[in-house]
C-alpha positions in Angstrom: -6.8 7.1 13.6 -7.3 3.8 15.4 -5.7 0.7 14.0 -6.7 -2.8 15.2 -4.6 -5.8 14.0 -4.8 -9.5 14.6 -8.4 -9.4 15.9 -10.5 -11.6 13.7 -13.7 -10.4 12.1 -15.3 -13.6 10.8 -18.2 -14.6 8.6 -21.5 -14.4 10.6 -20.2 -11.7 13.0 -21.3 -8.1 13.4 -19.0 -5.2 14.0 -20.6 -2.3 15.9 -18.7 1.0 16.0 -19.8 3.8 18.4 -18.5 7.3 18.2 -19.3 11.0 18.3 -18.6 13.3 15.4 -16.2 16.1 16.2 -17.4 19.7 15.9 -17.9 20.7 12.3 -17.0 17.3 11.1 -18.2 15.9 7.8 -17.0 12.3 7.6 -14.9 9.5 8.8 -13.6 6.2 7.4 -13.6 2.5 8.3 -11.3 0.1 6.5 -11.5 -3.6 6.9 -9.2 -6.1 5.3 -6.0 -8.2 5.6 -3.7 -5.2 5.9 -3.4 -1.5 5.1 -2.5 -2.5 1.5 -5.2 -5.2 1.2 -8.6 -3.7 2.0 -11.8 -5.6 1.5 -14.2 -2.8 2.6 -13.6 1.0 2.6 -16.5 2.8 4.1 -16.5 6.6 4.2 -19.8 7.8 5.9 -20.7 11.5 5.5 -22.8 13.2 8.1 -23.8 16.6 9.5 -22.4 16.8 13.0 -25.0 19.4 14.1 -27.5 17.5 16.1 -25.7 14.2 15.9 -25.3 13.1 19.5 -24.0 9.6 19.1 -23.3 7.7 15.9 -23.5 3.9 15.7 -22.7 1.9 12.6 -23.1 -1.9 12.4 -21.4 -4.0 9.8 -22.5 -7.6 9.4 -20.1 -9.9 7.5 -21.2 -12.7 5.3 -19.6 -14.9 2.6 -21.2 -12.7 -0.1 -21.2 -9.2 1.3 -20.9 -6.7 4.1 -24.3 -5.4 5.3 -23.9 -1.9 6.7 -26.7 -0.6 9.0 -26.8 3.2 9.7 -28.3 4.8 12.8 -31.5 5.6 10.9 -32.0 2.0 10.0 -30.9 2.4 6.3 -29.0 -0.7 5.0 -26.4 -0.9 2.3 -24.8 -4.1 0.8 -21.2 -4.1 -0.4 -19.8 -7.2 -2.0 -17.2 -9.3 -0.2 -15.1 -9.3 -3.4 -12.1 -11.0 -1.8 -14.3 -13.9 -0.6 -12.3 -14.3 2.6 -14.0 -15.8 5.7 -12.1 -13.6 8.1 -10.3 -10.3 8.1 -7.8 -9.2 10.8 -7.2 -5.5 10.0 -9.4 -2.6 10.9 -8.6 1.1 10.6 -11.0 3.8 11.9 -10.0 7.3 10.8 -11.4 10.8 10.4 -13.4 13.4 12.1 -15.1 11.3 14.8 -14.0 10.2 18.3 -14.4 6.5 18.4 -15.6 5.4 21.8 -15.7 1.7 21.2 -16.2 -1.2 18.8 -17.6 -4.6 19.5 -17.5 -7.8 17.4 -20.2 -10.4 18.2 
């Protein structure tokens, strides 16, 4: 997997992850937090790789929650239980080739 440390993801910012599922893949994981042992959000999307050409996931971070937007426009809210205003650890793992991520 890909680990990013000491890059701040702050309240009000959006993290966009772009990747392509590997052949016969079923899922991948995104972890956001303070460290590998202190995770605020664990996201484990499941998908059917057949026909998926490019997968984009957007995560918008607020004081109250993480808003996750999927490629089809579906949105999910996950509480920001730790209440932190920034996280510096991200881990992307699983059956997808990550081509990039952007924090705006």
